[in-house]
C-alpha positions, -999 to 999 in steps of 0.1 A, spaced: 171 906 -562 155 894 -530 180 900 -501 159 891 -470 129 871 -458 106 901 -456 110 904 -494 102 867 -498 69 872 -481 62 903 -501 69 884 -533 45 856 -523 16 880 -517 14 885 -555 13 847 -562 -14 821 -559 -17 801 -527 -1 766 -526 -13 734 -511 9 720 -484 5 685 -469 22 679 -435 33 643 -427 25 635 -391 16 671 -384 7 667 -348 32 690 -331 30 726 -319 57 739 -342 43 724 -374 7 734 -366 17 770 -356 40 775 -386 13 764 -410 -13 785 -392 10 816 -398 14 806 -434 -24 803 -438 -29 838 -422 -3 852 -446 -22 838 -476 8 816 -486 -8 781 -483 -39 760 -477 -27 733 -452 -36 696 -448 -24 679 -416 -21 641 -419 -19 625 -385 -38 615 -353 -68 639 -353 -71 637 -315 -35 649 -310 -39 676 -336 -71 690 -321 -56 688 -286 -26 707 -297 -47 733 -315 -68 738 -283 -36 743 -263 -22 768 -287 -55 786 -292 -60 778 -329 -93 768 -345 -86 734 -361 -111 742 -388 -86 763 -406 -68 730 -415 -79 701 -436 -73 673 -411 -69 637 -424 -71 613 -395 -44 586 -394 -33 575 -360 -3 554 -373 28 575 -378 44 555 -406 11 551 -424 4 589 -421 38 598 -435 32 574 -465 -3 588 -470 10 624 -470 37 615 -496 12 597 -518 -12 627 -517 16 650 -530 26 624 -556 -10 622 -568 -13 660 -572 -33 667 -541 -6 690 -527 21 713 -541 45 710 -511 53 681 -487 64 690 -451 79 669 -423 60 672 -390 70 655 -358 84 624 -375 121 617 -377 141 625 -409 148 589 -417 111 579 -417 103 610 -438 130 603 -463 122 566 -465 87 574 -476 99 600 -501 123 575 -516 98 547 -520 102 535 -556 64 529 -562 48 556 -541 75 582 -533 85 615 -549 119 606 -564 121 610 -602 141 585 -622 178 589 -616 173 621 -596 196 632 -569 180 646 -538 197 674 -519 191 698 -490 192 735 -496 191 762 -469 186 799 -473 200 819 -444 197 856 -434 225 868 -410 226 905 -402 264 904 -404 262 896 -441 248 919 -468 224 894 -484 209 860 -482 232 830 -482 222 798 -500 240 767 -489 240 729 -494 240 701 -482 236 698 -444 211 669 -441 208 645 -471 241 637 -488 268 627 -463 299 628 -485 290 641 -520 310 629 -549 316 651 -580 283 642 -597 263 649 -565 282 683 -561 272 691 -597 236 685 -588 239 704 -555 254 734 -575 225 734 -599 200 733 -570 215 763 -552 216 782 -585 180 774 -592 171 786 -557 190 818 -563 170 823 -595 138 819 -576 150 847 -554 154 869 -585 191 866 -586 198 859 -623 235 852 -620 245 841 -585 281 837 -573 288 802 -561 317 795 -537 330 759 -534 342 757 -498 373 740 -486 397 745 -457 419 767 -478 417 788 -510 450 772 -521 449 745 -547 462 715 -527 460 683 -548 460 661 -517 427 676 -504 397 661 -523 376 692 -515 401 714 -533 403 692 -564 365 689 -567 361 727 -562 386 734 -590 368 710 -614 334 725 -606 348 761 -611 362 752 -645 329 735 -655 311 768 -648 338 787 -667 331 765 -697 293 766 -694 289 730 -684 270 744 -654 251 775 -664 233 805 -649 260 814 -624 296 825 -617 317 801 -596 351 798 -579 369 775 -556 385 762 -536 376 791 -513 380 791 -475 348 804 -458 363 837 -447 374 847 -482 341 835 -497 321 859 -476 343 888 -464 361 915 -485 386 923 -457 399 887 -458 402 888 -496 423 920 -494 445 906 -466 452 874 -486 455 894 -519 431 870 -536 418 877 -571 384 861 -576 350 869 -592 333 854 -562 354 859 -531 340 884 -507 306 884 -524 293 848 -526 256 841 -528 258 804 -526 281 780 -506 287 744 -516 302 726 -487 324 695 -491 305 672 -467 275 671 -444 295 678 -413 308 711 -424 275 723 -438 256 711 -408 279 728 -383 278 760 -403 239 759 -403 236 751 -366 264 776 -355 244 803 -372 211 792 -357 224 788 -321 252 813 -318 242 842 -339 215 867 -329 184 872 -351 194 848 -378 166 836 -401 167 803 -419 147 781 -442 154 746 -455 139 724 -482 147 691 -500 151 697 -537 153 672 -566 120 656 -558 88 659 -578 77 687 -555 95 709 -529 97 692 -496 102 711 -463 128 693 -441 137 711 -409 148 697 -376 122 688 -351 141 712 -328 139 741 -353 119 771 -343 84 779 -355 99 808 -374 123 786 -393 95 762 -402 74 791 -413 103 805 -434 108 771 -449 71 769 -460 76 803 -477 108 792 -495 91 760 -507 61 780 -519 84 803 -538 100 773 -555 68 758 -567 64 758 -604 
C-alpha cells in the first residue's frame, strides 16, 4: 500500500507518461509544476493560453519554453474551452486548471456539448493528504465541488475515494463518515446519512471498502480518542478515507492542514469526469500542484 507521496512518484516511474493539457496555463505555479512533472518523466505538457505571457513567465523562472507544447490563445475563456475540448477529443489524458478561476474552469468542463461530464455523472473533488502526525495518507472529499451533498452524492463521493485508495494500492480502505459526534443523533442529518452509508457498505451496496459512521474526526483518526470514548468500530482510529458532510467542513480541514501544519503534502483532483482533472486553488503551492499532477497521472486508466 502506498503511504506517502514519495511512493506515488516511485510508482509512476514504472508507468508510461501521460499527456496533460493546462487551461490558461500562463502562471508561474502551473508552469513550474508541469516542468517538474516533465523532468520526473510523469507527463508531456501542453499549455493553452497567451503565448507571450507563457514565454515571459518561462524566461523569468529560467525554464526553456520549448519543453512545453504551447498553443497560443490570448482569450482566457476561449483557452479554457479549447483545453477542455482537446482532452475530450483524446488529445490529452489529464486536464489542469491554470490561472483561471474555478467557476470558469468548471463551467467549461460541464458544457453539455463540448465538456467532460458523462451522462448522469456526479462530479466530486478528492484530496490526498500526507500529514506527518498521521501514519498514512488521508483521502477526503468534497472540499470544492459539491456544497451540500445529498445521500446520492455521498454515495458517489464514497465510491470515488474508494477508487482513489485502490489506485494507491489499498485494496480495502477504511472509510469514515464524519459528523460532529460518533453518537447516532436522529436530528443531525450528517449522522443519519452516515449510518445509512455504513449499512450500505455492510450489505455490499458499496463495495471494495470497510465503512463506519457517524464518527467524529478525533475518533476517526486517533486510537487514543477511541480508547477514551470506549468506541468499538472497524474504522475508528485507522481511517484511510474521510467523507465530510458539507463543503465547509471539508474545505476548513483541507486549509487548516495546508496553512497550520508543518510539512503537509497535498494533492487534489476532480473525479467523475471523462478524464482526471486537476483542480487546485490558484493560491496553492507549486508542490501541491505538482503532487496533484502525479495523483491524476496515477488515476489515468
